[in-house]
C-alpha positions in Angstrom: -17.4 10.6 58.3 -15.2 13.6 55.8 -17.0 15.0 53.4 -15.8 17.0 50.3 -17.6 18.9 47.8 -16.2 19.9 44.4 -17.8 23.4 42.6 -16.8 23.8 39.3 -17.4 26.7 37.0 -19.9 25.1 34.7 -19.4 27.3 31.6 -15.4 26.6 31.4 -16.2 22.8 31.5 -19.3 23.4 29.3 -16.5 25.3 26.2 -13.5 23.1 27.1 -16.1 19.9 26.8 -17.6 21.5 23.2 -13.4 22.1 22.0 -13.2 18.7 22.9 -15.5 16.4 20.9 -13.9 16.7 17.6 -10.7 15.1 18.7 -12.8 12.5 20.6 -15.0 12.1 17.6 -11.0 11.6 15.6 -9.3 9.7 18.6 -12.3 6.9 18.4 -12.4 6.6 14.4 -8.6 5.9 14.5 -9.4 3.6 17.1 -12.1 1.7 15.0 -10.3 1.4 12.3 -7.0 0.1 13.5 -9.2 -2.7 15.3 -11.5 -3.5 12.1 -7.9 -4.1 10.3 -7.5 -8.1 9.4 -4.5 -8.0 10.9 -5.2 -6.4 14.6 -7.8 -9.4 14.7 -6.2 -12.1 14.0 -3.1 -11.0 16.4 -6.3 -10.6 19.2 -7.2 -14.1 18.4 -3.7 -15.2 18.6 -3.1 -13.7 21.9 -6.4 -15.6 23.0 -4.3 -18.2 23.0 -2.7 -20.8 25.8 0.4 -20.8 25.5 0.6 -24.4 25.2 -1.7 -23.5 22.1 1.1 -21.1 20.5 3.7 -23.6 21.3 2.1 -26.4 18.9 1.9 -24.1 15.8 5.7 -23.2 16.7 4.6 -19.6 18.2 5.7 -17.6 21.8 3.6 -15.0 23.0 6.4 -11.8 22.3 7.1 -12.6 18.9 3.1 -12.8 18.0 3.7 -9.2 16.9 6.4 -10.2 14.7 5.0 -13.1 13.3 1.8 -11.3 12.0 3.3 -7.9 10.7 6.8 -9.6 9.7 5.2 -9.6 5.9 4.5 -5.6 5.7 6.9 -4.3 8.0 10.6 -4.7 9.4 10.3 -5.5 13.3 
């Protein structure tokens, strides 16, 4: 069995981690903001439906984004 060891300069990784924290927090905040959007939640609910349930609503899976966002964006 082969074993490998990885040794990194901990001070360099610590500084990079420290510099990346604001960007990581900003990214997480933007994701949370997007997921809290009612349109995103409606799209998520429609994506959970089966193809048969979508057919009853006269929708196709590849047209869901257009259906949800059609009144605010020209897609």
